[in-house]
C-alpha positions as CSV (number, residue, x, y, z in Angstrom):
1,Q,-79.7,-12.2,-2.8
2,A,-82.1,-14.5,-0.9
3,G,-80.5,-17.8,-0.6
4,D,-81.8,-21.2,0.7
5,S,-84.6,-21.0,3.3
6,A,-84.6,-17.2,3.4
7,P,-88.0,-16.1,2.1
8,F,-88.1,-12.5,0.8
9,G,-91.2,-10.5,0.0
10,P,-92.8,-7.0,0.3
11,G,-91.4,-5.3,3.4
12,S,-88.7,-7.8,4.0
13,F,-85.8,-5.4,3.3
14,E,-87.2,-2.7,5.6
15,L,-87.8,-5.2,8.4
16,A,-84.3,-6.7,8.1
17,C,-82.8,-3.2,8.2
18,R,-84.7,-2.5,11.4
19,A,-83.5,-5.8,12.9
20,A,-79.9,-5.1,12.1
21,G,-80.3,-1.5,13.2
22,A,-81.7,-2.5,16.6
23,C,-78.6,-4.7,17.2
24,V,-76.3,-1.9,16.2
25,A,-78.2,0.4,18.6
26,G,-78.1,-2.1,21.4
27,A,-74.4,-2.6,20.9
28,H,-73.7,1.1,21.1
29,A,-76.0,1.5,24.1
30,V,-74.0,-1.1,26.0
31,M,-70.6,0.2,25.0
32,G,-71.6,3.8,25.6
33,G,-72.7,3.0,29.2
34,Q,-76.4,3.9,28.7
35,V,-77.3,0.4,29.9
36,D,-75.3,-2.3,31.6
37,N,-76.6,-5.0,29.2
38,A,-79.2,-5.4,26.6
39,Y,-81.5,-8.0,25.0
40,V,-82.4,-7.1,21.4
41,L,-85.6,-8.9,20.4
42,T,-85.9,-8.8,16.7
43,R,-87.1,-10.7,13.6
44,P,-85.7,-11.7,11.2
45,P,-82.7,-13.3,12.9
46,G,-79.3,-12.9,11.5
47,H,-76.6,-15.5,12.3
48,H,-77.0,-17.5,9.1
49,A,-76.8,-14.6,6.7
50,E,-73.6,-14.5,4.7
51,R,-72.0,-11.5,3.0
52,D,-73.6,-12.3,-0.4
53,Q,-76.8,-14.1,0.5
54,G,-79.5,-14.6,3.1
55,R,-79.8,-18.1,4.5
56,G,-81.9,-19.9,7.2
57,F,-84.6,-17.2,7.7
58,C,-81.8,-14.6,8.0
59,L,-81.4,-11.7,5.6
60,F,-78.7,-9.6,7.2
61,G,-76.0,-10.6,9.7
62,N,-77.4,-8.6,12.6
63,I,-74.7,-9.4,15.1
64,A,-71.9,-9.2,12.6
65,L,-73.1,-5.7,11.4
66,A,-73.3,-4.5,15.0
67,I,-69.8,-5.6,15.8
68,L,-68.4,-4.2,12.6
69,D,-70.0,-0.9,13.4
70,L,-68.5,-0.8,16.9
71,L,-65.0,-1.6,15.5
72,A,-65.3,0.9,12.8
73,H,-66.2,3.7,15.2
74,G,-63.5,2.7,17.8
75,K,-66.1,1.8,20.4
76,A,-64.5,-1.6,21.0
77,E,-61.2,-3.3,20.1
78,R,-62.0,-6.9,20.9
79,V,-65.4,-8.6,20.9
80,A,-66.3,-12.2,21.8
81,V,-69.4,-14.0,20.5
82,V,-71.0,-17.2,21.9
83,D,-73.8,-18.7,19.8
84,W,-76.0,-21.3,21.6
85,D,-78.7,-21.4,18.8
86,V,-79.2,-25.1,17.9
87,H,-77.9,-24.3,14.4
88,H,-74.4,-23.3,13.5
89,G,-73.7,-19.6,13.3
90,N,-72.2,-19.8,9.8
91,G,-72.8,-16.2,8.9
92,T,-71.1,-14.7,12.0
93,E,-68.3,-17.1,11.5
94,Q,-67.8,-16.1,7.9
95,A,-67.8,-12.4,8.8
96,F,-64.8,-12.7,11.1
97,Y,-63.1,-15.9,10.0
98,N,-59.9,-14.0,8.9
99,R,-59.9,-11.5,11.8
100,A,-58.2,-11.7,15.2
101,D,-60.2,-8.9,16.9
102,V,-63.4,-10.9,17.1
103,L,-63.6,-14.4,18.7
104,T,-66.6,-16.5,17.5
105,I,-67.7,-19.6,19.3
106,S,-70.7,-21.7,18.2
107,L,-72.3,-24.4,20.3
108,H,-74.7,-26.2,18.0
109,E,-76.2,-29.6,17.0
110,D,-73.7,-31.4,14.8
111,R,-74.5,-31.1,11.1
112,L,-78.0,-29.9,11.6
113,Y,-78.0,-26.6,9.6
114,P,-76.0,-25.7,7.5
115,A,-75.0,-29.4,7.3
116,E,-71.7,-28.5,5.6
117,S,-70.5,-26.1,8.2
118,G,-69.6,-25.9,11.9
119,A,-66.9,-28.6,12.0
120,L,-64.5,-28.8,14.9
121,E,-61.6,-28.2,12.5
122,D,-62.9,-24.9,11.3
123,N,-60.8,-22.6,13.4
124,G,-60.3,-19.4,11.3
125,A,-57.7,-18.5,8.7
126,G,-55.0,-16.0,8.0
127,A,-54.9,-13.4,10.8
128,G,-58.0,-15.1,12.3
129,A,-56.4,-18.5,12.6
130,G,-57.4,-19.8,16.1
131,F,-60.1,-17.2,16.7
132,N,-63.1,-19.3,15.6
133,I,-64.3,-22.3,17.7
134,N,-67.0,-24.8,16.9
135,V,-68.4,-27.3,19.4
136,P,-70.7,-29.6,17.3
137,L,-72.7,-31.3,20.1
138,P,-74.4,-34.6,19.4
139,P,-78.2,-34.6,19.0
140,G,-79.9,-35.2,22.4
141,S,-77.5,-33.0,24.3
142,G,-78.9,-31.5,27.5
143,A,-77.8,-29.2,30.2
144,G,-74.8,-31.4,31.1
145,A,-73.3,-31.1,27.7
146,Y,-73.9,-27.4,27.3
147,T,-72.6,-26.7,30.7
148,A,-69.4,-28.7,30.0
149,A,-68.9,-26.8,26.7
150,L,-69.5,-23.5,28.5
151,E,-67.2,-24.2,31.4
152,R,-64.4,-26.0,29.6
153,V,-64.4,-24.1,26.3
154,V,-66.2,-20.8,26.4
155,V,-65.1,-19.5,29.8
156,P,-61.3,-20.2,29.3
157,A,-61.5,-18.9,25.7
158,F,-63.0,-15.7,26.8
159,E,-60.6,-15.4,29.7
160,A,-57.7,-15.8,27.3
161,F,-59.1,-13.4,24.7
162,R,-60.3,-10.7,27.2
163,P,-63.0,-9.0,25.1
164,D,-64.4,-5.5,25.6
165,L,-67.9,-6.9,25.0
166,I,-69.5,-10.3,25.2
167,V,-72.3,-10.9,22.6
168,I,-74.7,-13.8,22.9
169,A,-76.4,-15.1,19.8
170,C,-79.4,-16.1,21.8
171,G,-81.4,-18.9,20.0
172,F,-83.9,-20.9,21.9
173,D,-84.3,-23.7,19.4
174,S,-81.9,-25.8,21.4
175,S,-84.8,-26.3,23.9
176,H,-86.5,-29.6,24.6
177,F,-89.7,-28.5,22.9
178,D,-88.4,-27.0,19.7
179,P,-89.5,-28.6,16.4
180,M,-86.4,-27.4,14.5
181,G,-83.8,-29.2,16.7
182,H,-83.1,-32.3,18.8
183,M,-81.6,-30.8,22.0
184,L,-83.0,-30.9,25.5
185,L,-82.5,-27.5,27.2
186,L,-85.1,-25.8,29.4
187,S,-85.7,-22.2,30.4
188,P,-83.8,-22.5,33.7
189,H,-80.7,-23.7,31.8
190,Y,-80.7,-20.5,29.6
191,A,-81.0,-18.5,32.8
192,A,-78.0,-20.3,34.3
193,F,-75.9,-19.9,31.2
194,T,-76.7,-16.2,31.2
195,T,-75.8,-15.9,34.9
196,R,-72.5,-17.5,34.2
197,L,-71.7,-15.1,31.4
198,L,-72.8,-12.1,33.3
199,G,-70.3,-13.0,36.1
200,L,-67.6,-13.6,33.5
201,A,-68.4,-10.2,31.9
202,D,-68.1,-8.5,35.3
203,A,-64.6,-9.9,35.6
204,L,-63.4,-9.2,32.0
205,C,-65.2,-6.3,30.5
206,G,-67.2,-4.2,33.0
207,G,-70.3,-6.4,32.8
208,R,-71.0,-5.5,29.2
209,V,-73.2,-8.2,27.6
210,L,-75.4,-7.9,24.5
211,C,-77.9,-10.6,23.7
212,C,-79.4,-10.7,20.2
213,H,-82.4,-12.9,19.5
214,E,-81.8,-15.7,17.0
215,G,-83.9,-18.9,16.4
216,G,-86.7,-20.5,18.4
217,Y,-89.7,-22.0,16.9
218,S,-91.9,-23.4,19.7
219,E,-94.6,-20.8,20.0
220,S,-95.6,-22.2,23.4
221,Y,-92.1,-22.5,24.9
222,V,-89.8,-19.8,23.5
223,P,-91.5,-17.1,25.7
224,F,-90.5,-18.9,28.8
225,C,-86.9,-19.1,27.7
226,G,-86.9,-15.5,26.7
227,V,-88.4,-14.3,30.0
228,A,-85.9,-16.4,32.0
229,T,-83.0,-14.9,30.1
230,I,-84.2,-11.3,30.3
231,D,-85.1,-11.6,34.0
232,T,-81.5,-12.8,34.5
233,L,-80.1,-9.8,32.6
234,R,-82.1,-7.3,34.5
235,G,-81.7,-9.0,37.9
236,A,-85.4,-9.0,38.6
237,D,-88.1,-11.7,38.8
238,S,-91.1,-11.1,36.5
239,G,-93.1,-13.7,38.3
240,V,-93.5,-15.8,35.2
241,R,-93.3,-19.5,36.0
242,D,-92.3,-22.2,33.6
243,R,-94.6,-25.1,34.6
244,Y,-93.1,-27.3,31.9
245,A,-89.8,-27.3,33.7
246,E,-91.0,-27.3,37.3
247,G,-91.2,-30.7,38.9
248,S,-90.7,-32.6,35.7
249,D,-88.3,-35.5,35.3
250,F,-86.5,-34.7,32.0
251,V,-84.1,-37.5,31.2
252,W,-80.7,-37.4,29.5
253,Q,-79.8,-34.0,31.0
254,A,-76.5,-35.4,32.5
255,L,-73.3,-35.2,30.5
256,Q,-72.9,-38.4,28.5
257,P,-69.5,-39.9,27.6
258,H,-69.9,-39.3,23.8
259,Q,-70.9,-35.7,24.5
260,S,-67.9,-35.2,26.8
261,A,-65.6,-36.6,24.1
262,V,-66.7,-33.7,21.7
263,V,-66.0,-31.1,24.4
264,D,-62.6,-32.7,25.2
265,A,-61.7,-32.5,21.5
266,A,-62.6,-28.8,21.4
267,V,-60.4,-28.2,24.5
268,A,-57.5,-30.1,23.0
269,G,-57.8,-28.7,19.5
270,P,-59.3,-25.2,18.9
271,L,-59.2,-23.9,22.5
272,A,-55.5,-24.8,22.8
273,T,-54.8,-23.1,19.5
274,L,-56.6,-20.0,20.6
275,V,-54.7,-19.8,23.9
276,K,-51.5,-20.2,22.0
277,H,-52.4,-17.2,19.7
278,C,-53.5,-15.1,22.6
């Protein structure tokens, strides 16, 4: 059923099937060795869709379905997801909350959407206890906060988990210019995060990275973020220049004490729990 903020009309089902199918195809292409990595550019997005309802512009859980298909066909045994969309990846979390073969990590603006999910204490249940990590960053977080979360939480979590594939829920609504969030990232930051995860994937899983497009609602700025990320994945320069980011003095990019405190809590709590279970 279509839940809150998930409009559904003529053609919606077919489009949602194509979006989910594209993510499945991308996942199999990466795991099958046809490509080193892939960026799946689709609409509608997927990370808010739950098993019984669409939410937040999402109708099907694209990433969740792609991972489930890989696991069902024996193409992977362990998959790790990092979601840097500004909103909590509640649907992906729900799909794997009771499983230990998929590690889900969400870096999101605290209590933005869905307001009732994404808490630091939500770490998985049953067999999946410890295999879900949330880092609810304060509004106004920039590159410093996201880099700290990546280096101090995501990287050691992935190193402990040792996945066969790294999946990035790639939302660009955590950018400085997005009308749906209150974060401060710029296109070079997404490129830097992607570079870091590519290097980590080289060390852990043969370089296998799958990016699936999620949110991003600034029509003028999302393309710069997308190009920066895709250029990084393919190891080539398209020549597109982000004049918004070049030579501009964007304040509050440095890690602030209250942001660091959230990352520290994630390290001491959910990351420590994951490492113990691994």
